[in-house]
N, C-alpha and C positions, 0 to 999 in steps of 0.2 A: 292352832295355827293363827286364828284371829288375834289371840292374846299376844303372840310373839310379834306379829306385824304391828300391833298397837304399841308394844314396847319399842320397836324400831322407830315408829313415828315420834315417840317421845324423845328418843335419842337424837333424831334428826332435828327436832325443834330446839333441843338444848344446845346443839352445836351451831345451828344456823341462826337462832334467835327469832325465827318466824315459823309459822305452821307449814309443814310439808306432809303431803299425803303419800303414805307408803302402802302399796298394794302388791299382791302376788301377780306375777306375769302369767297370764292365761292365754291359751291359744297358740303358744310357741313352744317348740321343743328345746330351745337353746338354754344356755346357762349365763347369759350376759344381761346385766342390768340395763335399764333404759330410763333416761332422765328426760322428761318433757315438762318444761316450766318448773312448777313446784310440785310436780307429781313424779314419784319415783316408783318404777315397777321392778320388783325383784323376783328372780326365779325361785319358786317355792322349793325346788329340789336342791338348791345350793347349800353348802355347809354353813352351819350357824356362825362360825367365826368369819366366813366370807360376808355374811349379811351385815355384820358390824362394819367391816372394811368398805363394803359397797355404799352403805349409808354415809360414812365419813367422806369417802371420795366424792359422792354426789354433792354433799354439803360444801366441800372445797370448791367445786365448780360454781355452785350458786353464789358463794361469797366472793370469789376472786376472778372468775372467767367472764370476759365479755361475751354475751350470747350471740349466736347467729351472725358470725362474721362472713363476708362474701368469700366464696371459695373458687370463683371462676378463674382467677389468675394462677391457681396452683394445680399441679398435676397430682394424680392419686398418690404417688409416693411422697410428694411434699406434704399433702394433707395428713398422711399417716405419721410422718416425722414431727410435724408441728403439733399434732395432737399428743404424741408421746411426750414431747418437751413440756407442753402445757400441763399434762397430767402430773409430771414431776414438780413443776413450779407451784401449782395450787396445793399439792400435798405438803410441800415444804412449808408453805404459808400456814396451812392448818396445823401442822405440827409445831410451828412457832407459837401459835395461840393456845393449842391444846397438846402439850408434849406427850401425853399418854397414848394418843392415836398412832404414834409412830410404830409401836409394836404391832398394832393391827395391820398396818400396811406391810411392814417387813415380814410378818408371819404369813401373809397371803400372796406373796410373790410367786410367780411361776418357778418351777425347779430350774436350776442352772442348766443351760443347754450344753451339748457336746462342744468342747473347745474347737473341734475341727469343722463344726457346722458354721458356714459363713453365709447362710441364707438370710433374707431380710428379717423374718420373724425372730431368728436366733440372735441377730445383732441388736435388734430393738430390746429383746429380753435381757441381754447382757448390759445394755445401756441402762435399763430400768434398775438393775441391781447396783450398778455403779453410782447412780444418782441417789438411790435410797439408802445404801449402806456405805458410809464413809470409809470403813476399813476393808471393803472388798477390793480385791486386786484382779486385774484382767490384763492379758498380754496382747490384746488386739489394739492396733493403732487407732482405728476409728472410734472404738469405745472410749479409749483414754482421751482422745481429742474431744469427744462429747462432754466428758466430765470437766476437762480443762476449760472449754468455752463456757460451760454452764457456771462454773465457779467464778470465772473472770467476769461474767455478766452480773452475777450476784454482787460481786465486790464493786463494780463500776456503776451499775444502774439500779441495783436493788431488785428484790423479788417482785415488786409491784409493777414494774415496767414490762407489760406483756409484749409490746412491739420489739423490744430488745431481744427477747427470747425467740420471737418468730424469726429474727434475723439469723441467729445461730442455727435454728432449725433448717433454714434454707441452705446454709453452708454445709450442714451435715447431709442433707438430701442430695446436694450437688456432688459431694464426695462419693456417695453410694452410686450415683449415676456414672461417675468416672471409674468406679470399681466394677461396673457392669453387674451389679447385684440386681437380680430379677425381682420384680414386684408384681404379684397377681392380686388385684383388688378383690376379685370375687372369692378368693380362697384365703384371704388374710383376716385374722381375728386378733384383737389386742392381746398380747401375751399374758399380761397379768389378769387372772380370772375375776378379780373383784372390780375391775374398772369397767365403766359403762362403754357404750358404743361410740361416744363422742359426737353423736348426731346433734346434740344441743349446741355445739360450738360453731356449726357451719350453716350457711344459707346457700343452697345449691341452685337457687333460681326456680322459676315456675316450670321450666321445661324439664327439670330433673325428676327423678323417681319420687313418688308420693311418700310422705312420712311413714305410712303403714308398711309400704313395700320396703322402704329403707331399713326399718326395724327388722323385718323378716330376713333380709339379706345379710344383716349383721350377725345373725345367729349361726354358730359354727355348724349346726346340724343341717342347715339349709344350703344347698349348693345349686348353682346354675346347671343347665343340661350340658353334658360333655360335648366338646367340639367335634364336628364331623371330620371325616377323612379329608375332604376337600379343604376345609379350614386349616387343618394341621399341615397340609402340604404347602399352603400358601404362606405359612409363617416360617421365617428363617430360623427361629429359635424355639419353635413349639414342638409338640410330640410328633413322632414319625408316624406315617401311615402304617396300618396293620400289615404285617409281613415284611416290613422294611426296617426292622430293628437292627442296630449295630451289633456286630458279632465280636465279642471279646475273645482275644487269642491267648492272653496271659498277662501276668503282673510281674514286674521286676523292680527290685529295690536297688537304689544307687545312693552313694554319698553326695554331699554338697559342701563346697568350700565356704567357710566362714571367714571373711576377710579381717574381722576384728580379732577373732581368736587365732587366726592364721593356722588353721588346721581343718581337715575334712570332718564333717559331721557324719558318722557312719549310719547307714540305713535310714537316710533322711527323706528321700524322694521316692514316690511310687509311680512308676511308668506303667500305664495300662495300654497294652497293645490291642488295636482294634482293626476291623475292616468296616469301612463306612457303609451306611445304608444307601443303596442306590436305586432300588427297584422303583421305576415309575417317576423318579425325580428329574431325570434329564433324558429324553429319548435318545437312543443310540444313534438313530439316523441323523438327528440334528447335529450330534457331536461329530460324526464322520464328515458331514457336509462342511461344518465350520472348520474342521482341521484341514480338510483337503483344499478348501479355498484359501487358507492362510499359508499353507506349506510353501507355495510359490514365492511368498514374500520373505522367506528366510534366506537372506542374501549371503551372509558370511560363509565362505568355503571352509571345509575342514582343514585344520592344520596338519602338517606332516606327522605321521605316527612316530611315537618314541620307539627307539630300538636299543637293544642291549647285547653285549657280547654273548655269543653262543658257541661254545667249544665243540659242540656236536656237529657244527657246520663249519668246515675248514675252507678257507680261500687259498687256492693254489696259485703258483707262478706269480708271486708278489715280489715287488722290489725290495721289501724289507719285511721282517717278521720274527717270530720267536722260535721258529723251527725250520729245518731244511726240507724242501719238497724233493723227495727221493726220485720221483719220476723225472722231474726237471733236471736233477743232477746227472742222472744216467744219460739224458739227451745231450747235456753239455759234453760229457766224455765222448759220446758218439760223434758229435760235431767236430770235436778236436781231432779225432782219428781221421775223419774225412776232410780235415783242413777247411772246415766251414766256420763261419762266425757264430759262436754260441749265443744263446739267449741268456742274459744276465739275471733274469727273474727266477731265483733259486729258492725262494722262501715261502713259507706258509704262515698264516695268521688266522685267529678265530674270526668267524663271520659275525654279522649283527642280525639278529632275528627280531621281529616286532615284539615289543614288551607287552605282556598281558596287562590290562588295566580294568579297574572296576570303579565306576563313579556313581555315587548315591546323591541324588538331588533331594534336599530336605526343604520342604515348603512350610513357611510360617502360616498357620491356619487360624490365627487369632482373630478376634472380633473386628479389629481395626482394618483388616484386609477386606472387609465388606464395603468400605467407603468408596464412593464413585471416584473415578479418575478424571480430573479436570472438568468436573461438573457434568460429565457424560453419563450415559446409562450403564456403562460397563464399570465393574468394580476392579480393584487391584487383584482380588482373588481370581476373577475371571481371566485376567491377563496372565497371572501366574500359572493357572491350569492350562491355558492355551500354549504358553511357552514350553511347559513340560511335555505336553502332547506333541508339539512340533519337534522338540529335541528327541523324544523317544521314536517318533516316526521317521526321522531323518537318519537313523542308524547311530544315534548318540554321538555324532561328530567324532568318530574315531575311537570311542570307548568300546572295548571288547564286551564288557558286561555293564549293564545300566539298570538303575532302579530309581523309583520315585516314591518317597515317603513324605509324610506331613505330621505336624504336631501342633498342639495347643495345650494350655494348662489352666487348671482351676485350683490353685494352691499346690503345695508340695505333695499333697495326698492324692492328687488326680492330674497327672501329666499324661494326656492322651496322645498316643502315637499311632498313626494310621499307615498301614502298608498298602500303598496304592498300586505299585507295579514292582514285581519281584525281579531279582537278578536272573537273567537267562530266559525270562518269559517274553514272548512276542507281544507287541501292542495290538491286541485284538479288541473286538467289540465290548466284551465284559470289562476289560481293563479301562477302556475309554469311558465307559459308563461310571465306573468307580471314581476315576479322577474327576470327571465332570460334575458328579453329584456331591463331592465333599464340600462341607460348609465351614465358614469361619465362625469360631466361638471362643470365648474366654480370653486368656492372656498368653504371654510369651515367656516361658521358662526355658531358655536356650540350653543351659548347661546340662540338664537331665536329658534333653532330647539328643544332644551331641554324644553323650556317653552311650545312649542306647543305639544310636546310629553306628557308632564306632564298633560296638559289639557285633553288629551284623557284618561289618566289613572284615572283622578279624577271621571270619569263616571263609572269606573269599580266597581264591588262589593267590599265591605270592606274586607280586608285581606292583604296579602303581595302583594304590588304593586311596580314594579321596572322597571327601564329603563337600558338597557345594550347597551352602545354606542360602535361601532366598527369604529375606525378611523386610519388613517395612518400618521397623523401629527398634529401639533399645530393649533388651530383655526386661520384663516386668511381670509382676503377679500381685494379686490382691492381698496376699498375706506377707508381702515384703514392702517396706516403706523406706529403706535405705537405697537410693538410686544407684549406688556403686556396688551393692551386695551381689546382685545377679550378674553384673558385668564382670566382676572378679571371678565368680564361679564359672562363667562361660570361658574366660581366659584360661582357667585351670583345666577345664574339660578339653580345650584345644591342645594344651600342653600334654595331657594324658594321651590323647589320640596320636600326637606326634611321636611320643615314646613307643607307641604300639605300631608305628609304621603307617599311620593313616594321616594323610595331609588334609587340612581343612581350609576352605576359602568361603567367601561371602559376597553376595550381591545385595546391597542395601538400597531399597527404593525410598530414600530419605535424604534430602539435601543437607541435613544437619548431622549426618551419621558419622562423619569423619573421625571424631574424637573416640567414640566408643568402639567402632569396628576396628580401628587401628589398635586400640588397647587389647581387644580380644584376639584378633587374627594376625597382628603384626604387619609389617610393611609388605606391600606387593601381593598380599593374599586376599585382597578385597577390591571391589570397585563399587562406585556409587552411581546409581541410575537416577538422575534428576527427573527424567521423564519416564513414567512407568511404561509408556508405549514402546520404549526401546528395550524393554526387558527380554523379549524373545531373542533378539540379536546378541545382547550381552550374555545371556545364558548360554547360547551356542558357543560363543568365543571362549568364555571362561571354562566350560566343560571340556572343550578341545584342548585348552592349555593345560588343564589338570591331567588329562589322559596322556599328553605328550611330554610332560615334564620329566 
């Protein structure tokens, strides 16, 4: 063992040109190298080929990385991305000086992650491969953007300009924030196993964790204590309390329209139907109080019910019609015999019975719905839920059957669809709790949600069947980077529903929504709520109009 570490010390001296102390990492169970000044600690249990790559990577930092840069202005995700870009920069500089070490780095990269995995660690691992292997191909927009920005910076500023690469790292970290990629610093480890913990790059200030504790936390085998149930309940995107797990009802596969290919991609999206976890997240009594206090403010009256011809119900003694009323005709003959003036209303015609209707309100449950409205304490999602509760509690404004569903998406492989209130079910305490406790997460893949909602309406009785979508923005998802792609898919989903006898309409809480909602739903099938506080009244009017059409 001593001989092997002595040989590694000679290797480090040959690459760096100065003496570097290489020792085994003792007292820690992890497999990550630690670089402290000119002292390199290597895990004794690591693979021999990793030892060479670890030494070469540490030498790259010593030769080309400015040490202990202030980290106070960066968030944890930003620190991780800047560190990953810096790792790639210094390795490329070392490969320029010593071309043979490229094979050490390339052969020690982490295995290629699942293409469907869009977590933070998977994206960084894919970026590492793209920056290390010029011939490697990846279909992810963010990963390709990372290589494009890196190559452009190399061409314009050169590999020696550390600040230029920090700028592109900030751009990439901001993109991940816009994509709502979650980052958990306590659970994150650098994907490439031969790279060190990057603690040598940063100065966290005197109030931060001591260096020894920081080294321990960087080891993959060391984890902080799990969060308590109270902590989990207070986090909008954290794990759910025990006994409050979401219940999966089924998985369904749907096609998706590709506007460039001008055809449906078969079996492209997976809709996961669920019941949300609600136990203990919103007390039922509070929901009932809030709903009862607000019901009085629902001003718009119900529109007249739609009616249709019903030949089982005949209207007699009519001035005109498609048949003779025999009873009236006999009375006319009797009146003539008696020399009385007969009643000329001799006809019958079909009556009009109320048309049965089924209206499904589909709520957008994406992350952006959690944003507060006009700087207040209430979010758009809170107003959506209140409006849906008011509408259901007020008899659905003329709809015979009424349902409330919601959706969000995390790529085409995970389109979550929540059944909050079923057709024909009264609005009771459990249903109020389910609607009240649903949370906004992820993105907005409207097309797949509309197709699944239409499949529910196809099983409803014949009559007026309609979907009323409530959304706060254009369709989007983190695996789609063409802004028109999901708009065209949603437009095709609306056309498919129309062919199946299901009408679709939309209320958009977005002042800039006119272009895309008109493209998706057509003229007169949408309205725009500039003020989210008007949503309950608009939802009542639009639902009544759909039921009465």
